[in-house]
matplotlib code that plots the C-alpha trace (Angstrom):
import matplotlib.pyplot as plt

x = [0.0, 1.2, 0.6, 3.3, 6.2, 8.3, 11.1, 10.4, 12.7, 13.3, 15.3, 13.9, 14.3, 12.8, 9.3, 8.0, 8.5, 6.0, 3.7, 3.5, 2.6, 0.0, -1.6, -1.9, 0.7, 3.0, 2.7, -0.7, -2.8, -2.2, -4.5, -4.2, -5.8, -8.5, -7.1, -8.3, -6.6, -5.9, -4.2, -2.2, -1.1, 0.2, 2.0, 3.7, 5.1, 8.9, 11.3, 15.0, 15.0, 14.6, 17.0, 19.7, 19.4, 19.6, 22.4, 24.5, 23.9, 24.8, 28.1, 28.9, 28.5, 30.7, 33.3, 33.4, 33.5, 36.1, 38.2, 38.0, 39.0, 42.0, 43.1, 43.1, 44.3, 46.5, 44.7, 41.5, 40.0, 39.6, 37.1, 33.9, 34.6, 35.0, 32.0, 29.9, 31.6, 31.0, 27.3, 26.9, 28.8, 27.9, 24.3, 22.8, 23.9, 21.3, 18.3, 20.0, 20.6, 17.0, 15.3, 17.6, 17.1, 13.4, 14.4, 12.0, 14.5, 15.3, 13.2, 16.2, 17.1, 20.8, 21.0, 19.2, 21.6, 24.8, 23.9, 22.6, 26.0, 27.9, 25.6, 25.9, 29.6, 29.2, 26.5, 28.3, 25.6, 25.9, 23.8, 21.9, 21.4, 19.9, 17.8, 16.0, 16.1, 14.4, 11.8, 10.9, 10.8, 8.1, 6.2, 6.2, 6.9, 7.7, 6.2, 8.3, 9.9, 9.5, 11.0, 14.8, 15.1, 13.5, 16.1, 14.9, 13.7, 12.2, 13.7, 15.8, 19.6, 20.4, 24.1, 23.9, 22.0, 24.8, 27.5, 25.7, 25.9, 29.5, 28.6, 30.2, 27.3, 26.7, 30.4, 30.3, 27.2, 28.9, 32.0, 29.9, 27.9, 31.0, 32.6, 29.8, 29.3, 33.0, 33.0, 29.9, 27.5, 24.5, 23.8, 21.1, 17.7, 19.0, 17.8, 14.2, 14.4, 17.3, 16.3, 18.6, 19.2, 20.6, 23.1, 26.1, 25.7, 25.7, 29.0, 30.7, 29.7, 30.9, 34.3, 34.6, 33.5, 35.9, 38.8, 37.7, 37.5, 40.8, 42.4, 41.7, 44.2, 46.7, 46.4, 46.9, 50.0, 51.3, 51.1, 51.9, 48.7, 45.1, 43.9, 42.6, 40.5, 39.0, 37.4, 36.7, 35.8, 36.0, 33.1, 30.9, 31.7, 32.3, 29.4, 26.8, 25.1, 22.5, 21.4, 20.6, 18.9, 16.6, 16.2, 14.9, 11.9, 10.6, 9.3, 11.0, 8.7, 5.6, 3.4, 4.4, 2.4, -0.2, -1.3, -1.6, 1.4, -0.4, 0.2, 3.8, 5.4, 5.8, 5.5, 7.5, 7.7, 11.3, 13.1, 14.3, 17.9, 16.8, 14.4, 17.2, 19.6, 16.7, 15.1, 11.6, 11.7, 10.2, 6.9, 7.3, 3.7, 3.1, 6.3, 5.4, 1.7, 2.6, 6.3, 6.2, 5.7, 9.0, 10.5, 9.9, 6.1, 5.8, 4.7, 1.9, 0.9, 0.9, -1.5, -3.8, -4.1, -3.3, -6.9, -7.0, -3.7, -2.5, -1.5, 2.2, 4.8, 5.5, 9.3, 12.0, 12.1, 8.4, 9.1, 12.1, 10.1, 8.1, 10.8, 13.3, 10.9, 9.3, 12.6, 13.6, 10.2, 10.5, 13.8, 11.6, 8.4, 9.1, 5.4, 4.7, 4.4, 3.2, -0.3, -0.8, -4.2, -6.1, -8.6, -12.0, -13.6, -10.8, -10.8, -7.6, -7.3, -7.5, -4.0, -3.7, -6.6, -6.1, -6.0, -8.1, -6.3, -8.5, -8.1, -11.1, -12.6, -12.1]
y = [0.0, 3.5, 6.5, 9.1, 9.3, 12.0, 10.5, 11.3, 12.7, 9.8, 11.9, 12.5, 16.3, 17.0, 18.0, 14.4, 14.5, 17.3, 15.9, 12.6, 14.3, 16.4, 13.3, 11.7, 9.0, 9.7, 7.3, 6.3, 3.3, 0.4, -2.4, -5.7, -9.0, -10.2, -12.6, -13.9, -12.0, -15.2, -16.7, -13.5, -13.5, -17.1, -16.2, -13.3, -15.4, -15.2, -18.0, -18.4, -22.0, -21.6, -18.7, -20.4, -23.5, -21.5, -19.3, -22.4, -23.9, -20.6, -20.1, -23.8, -23.8, -20.8, -22.4, -25.6, -23.9, -21.4, -24.3, -25.9, -22.6, -22.2, -25.8, -25.6, -22.0, -21.6, -24.1, -24.1, -26.5, -23.5, -21.8, -23.7, -23.5, -19.7, -19.5, -21.2, -19.1, -15.9, -16.6, -17.4, -14.3, -11.7, -12.7, -14.7, -12.0, -9.7, -11.6, -12.1, -8.3, -7.8, -10.1, -9.2, -5.6, -6.1, -8.0, -10.8, -13.5, -14.3, -13.8, -12.6, -9.0, -9.3, -12.3, -10.2, -7.3, -9.4, -11.1, -7.7, -6.0, -8.9, -8.9, -5.1, -5.5, -8.2, -6.4, -3.0, -1.2, 1.1, -0.4, 2.6, 4.3, 1.3, 0.4, 3.7, 3.6, 0.3, 1.5, 4.2, 1.7, -0.3, 2.9, 4.3, 1.3, 2.4, 5.9, 8.2, 11.0, 9.1, 5.6, 5.7, 2.1, 2.1, -0.2, 0.2, 3.7, 4.5, 4.5, 1.6, 1.9, -1.4, -0.7, -0.1, -3.4, -5.2, -3.5, -4.5, -8.2, -7.7, -5.3, -2.3, 0.1, -0.8, -0.2, 3.2, 4.2, 3.1, 5.1, 8.1, 7.7, 7.1, 10.2, 12.2, 10.3, 10.1, 13.9, 14.1, 15.0, 13.4, 12.8, 15.0, 13.4, 11.3, 13.9, 13.0, 9.6, 9.5, 11.0, 13.6, 11.5, 8.7, 10.7, 10.5, 6.7, 7.0, 8.9, 6.6, 3.5, 5.1, 5.7, 2.2, 0.6, 2.7, 1.5, -2.1, -2.0, -0.2, -2.9, -5.6, -4.4, -3.6, -7.2, -8.4, -6.3, -7.5, -11.2, -10.6, -12.3, -11.5, -14.6, -12.6, -10.5, -13.6, -14.3, -10.7, -7.9, -9.4, -11.8, -8.7, -8.3, -11.7, -13.2, -10.5, -11.7, -13.9, -10.9, -9.0, -12.0, -12.4, -8.6, -7.7, -10.1, -7.9, -4.8, -4.2, -3.2, -2.9, 0.0, 3.1, 5.3, 2.7, 1.8, -1.9, -4.3, -6.7, -4.2, -3.2, -6.5, -10.0, -13.4, -16.0, -19.7, -20.8, -24.1, -25.0, -23.9, -20.5, -20.1, -20.8, -18.3, -15.8, -16.6, -16.9, -13.3, -14.7, -14.3, -10.6, -9.5, -11.2, -9.7, -6.2, -6.5, -8.0, -7.2, -8.4, -12.0, -13.9, -15.3, -18.9, -18.3, -16.6, -19.8, -20.3, -16.6, -17.1, -20.0, -17.9, -14.9, -16.2, -16.2, -12.5, -12.0, -12.1, -15.5, -16.2, -16.7, -20.4, -19.9, -17.4, -18.2, -17.1, -14.0, -13.0, -13.7, -10.7, -8.6, -8.4, -7.2, -4.8, -3.1, -2.9, -1.3, 1.1, 2.3, 3.6, 4.3, 5.3, 5.5, 1.9, -0.7, -4.3, -4.4, -7.2, -8.9, -9.2, -12.0, -11.2, -10.7, -8.4, -4.6, -2.6, 0.7, 3.8, 5.4, 8.1, 6.8, 6.6, 2.8, 0.3, -2.1, -5.0, -7.7, -9.9, -10.1, -13.2]
z = [0.0, -0.8, 1.4, 0.9, -1.5, 0.3, 2.5, 6.1, 8.8, 11.3, 13.8, 17.2, 17.0, 13.5, 12.4, 12.6, 16.3, 16.9, 14.2, 16.0, 19.3, 17.6, 16.1, 19.5, 18.8, 21.7, 24.6, 23.2, 24.2, 21.8, 20.7, 22.7, 21.8, 24.3, 26.8, 30.1, 33.1, 35.0, 31.9, 31.4, 35.0, 34.6, 31.3, 33.0, 35.8, 35.9, 36.6, 36.9, 35.6, 31.8, 31.6, 33.7, 31.5, 28.3, 29.5, 30.6, 27.1, 25.5, 27.4, 27.2, 23.4, 23.2, 25.4, 23.4, 20.0, 21.3, 22.5, 19.1, 17.4, 19.8, 19.4, 15.6, 15.4, 12.4, 10.2, 8.2, 10.7, 13.1, 10.7, 11.5, 15.2, 15.0, 12.8, 15.5, 18.2, 16.2, 15.8, 19.5, 20.5, 17.8, 17.1, 20.0, 22.3, 20.8, 22.1, 25.5, 25.6, 24.7, 27.2, 30.1, 29.3, 29.9, 33.1, 32.1, 31.2, 34.9, 37.9, 39.9, 39.0, 39.4, 37.0, 34.4, 34.9, 34.8, 31.5, 30.2, 30.7, 29.2, 26.2, 25.8, 25.4, 22.8, 20.8, 20.9, 22.9, 25.9, 28.7, 30.1, 26.7, 25.2, 28.1, 27.8, 24.0, 24.0, 26.5, 24.1, 21.2, 23.1, 24.1, 20.5, 18.2, 14.7, 15.3, 13.1, 15.2, 18.5, 18.1, 18.2, 17.0, 13.6, 12.0, 8.4, 7.6, 4.2, 1.7, 3.1, 3.4, 1.6, 1.7, 5.5, 5.9, 4.0, 6.1, 9.3, 8.3, 9.4, 12.3, 10.6, 10.8, 14.4, 15.2, 13.5, 15.5, 18.7, 18.0, 17.3, 20.5, 22.6, 21.2, 22.7, 25.9, 27.0, 26.9, 29.1, 26.2, 24.6, 21.0, 19.5, 20.3, 23.3, 25.7, 24.6, 26.2, 28.7, 32.0, 33.4, 36.5, 34.3, 32.3, 34.8, 34.5, 30.7, 30.7, 33.2, 31.2, 28.0, 29.5, 30.9, 27.6, 25.6, 27.8, 27.5, 23.7, 23.4, 25.7, 23.1, 20.4, 23.2, 24.3, 20.7, 20.3, 23.6, 22.6, 19.0, 17.7, 16.8, 18.7, 21.7, 19.4, 17.8, 21.2, 22.3, 19.9, 16.4, 16.9, 17.1, 13.4, 11.9, 13.8, 13.4, 10.3, 12.0, 14.2, 11.1, 9.5, 12.5, 13.1, 9.7, 10.2, 13.1, 11.4, 8.0, 5.2, 7.4, 8.3, 10.4, 12.8, 13.7, 17.2, 16.5, 16.7, 14.4, 11.5, 12.2, 13.5, 12.3, 13.9, 12.0, 12.8, 13.2, 13.9, 17.4, 16.7, 15.4, 18.3, 20.8, 19.2, 19.0, 22.4, 20.8, 19.6, 16.3, 18.2, 17.7, 17.5, 20.8, 22.4, 21.5, 22.5, 25.9, 26.6, 30.2, 29.2, 29.5, 26.3, 27.3, 27.6, 24.2, 22.4, 24.8, 24.4, 20.7, 20.9, 23.2, 20.8, 17.3, 16.2, 16.6, 14.7, 11.1, 9.8, 11.0, 8.4, 7.9, 8.1, 7.5, 3.7, 3.5, 5.5, 3.3, 0.1, 1.3, 2.9, 0.1, -2.6, -0.1, 0.7, -3.0, -3.8, -0.9, -2.4, -5.3, -3.4, 0.2, 1.0, 0.0, 2.8, 3.3, 4.6, 7.0, 6.7, 9.9, 10.6, 9.1, 12.5, 13.7, 13.2, 13.2, 15.0, 12.8, 12.4, 15.1, 17.1, 20.9, 21.1, 23.0, 25.2, 25.8, 28.4, 29.0, 32.4, 34.5]

ax = plt.figure().add_subplot(projection="3d")
ax.plot(x, y, z, "-o")
ax.set_aspect("equal")
plt.show()
């Protein structure tokens, strides 16, 4: 569907920011599928068990693949081990960063925070900046001028997407942010979502992260080998491609400025390996609609509300069969977007309407 052809200003300080506020899209009430309160309460129940299990598997798989890469270092036999290590480090970290950032992965807060800080280092994101950025993303999902995490603006930056398969665009963004934060300044727009009380923490974290990243090449020079960087730092680049592969399925090519996650997010069925790497974030409509539901309960949430949602994509191939042509078309027609078909009995919210969160009575 085509709406406007003029490219929009996706910054948080441009004219679209005020326009979104005037249209009633800022911190608006979003549509939620009807669901029994008692069932929702059960789905929102947090537990340490699943996250402890999955974190042990994650770190254990990194340790084993890293050991193989170290053992075969200097031969081609090391390549498959580092490929696995890189994906676990540079891609699987994204979903761990995400879930622990929500503090829903573990029941115990400090466990969420420890994994969150480790994953932030892996995924090249500053902890406090991104915690508040992601909070805004959920409050104003794909609302132009308000959401700081619109990964694929229109027209899409295809070259940037390709560069990010190797983590390059993310690294450039991090260097730019750090250059502000280490000086005790915010990037333009960050003042709209980072509270003033949190800014000293932002500056401290930036300085610590800058020192940690600089320590990696110093370590390599000291030992005369890039091997340390193959375990810390470089996997954020050579292992980032699966993060992009998963991430594009979330919102790319879909509608903007609508208060209904069924229209701006995708649920894509994935195999068990992908679901482990992605921590069930393939149930993305469900996650955005009810973000306090832990990742391990998202399949059950999906079953509870799927009759009120668009038909899920059967697999990533089917999703990309839509995404790739959509992005190419949006290069020519920025106003065009994929219109998700709701069930016949369901009615979408009008763009700009004030939403209608619905939870069925017990």
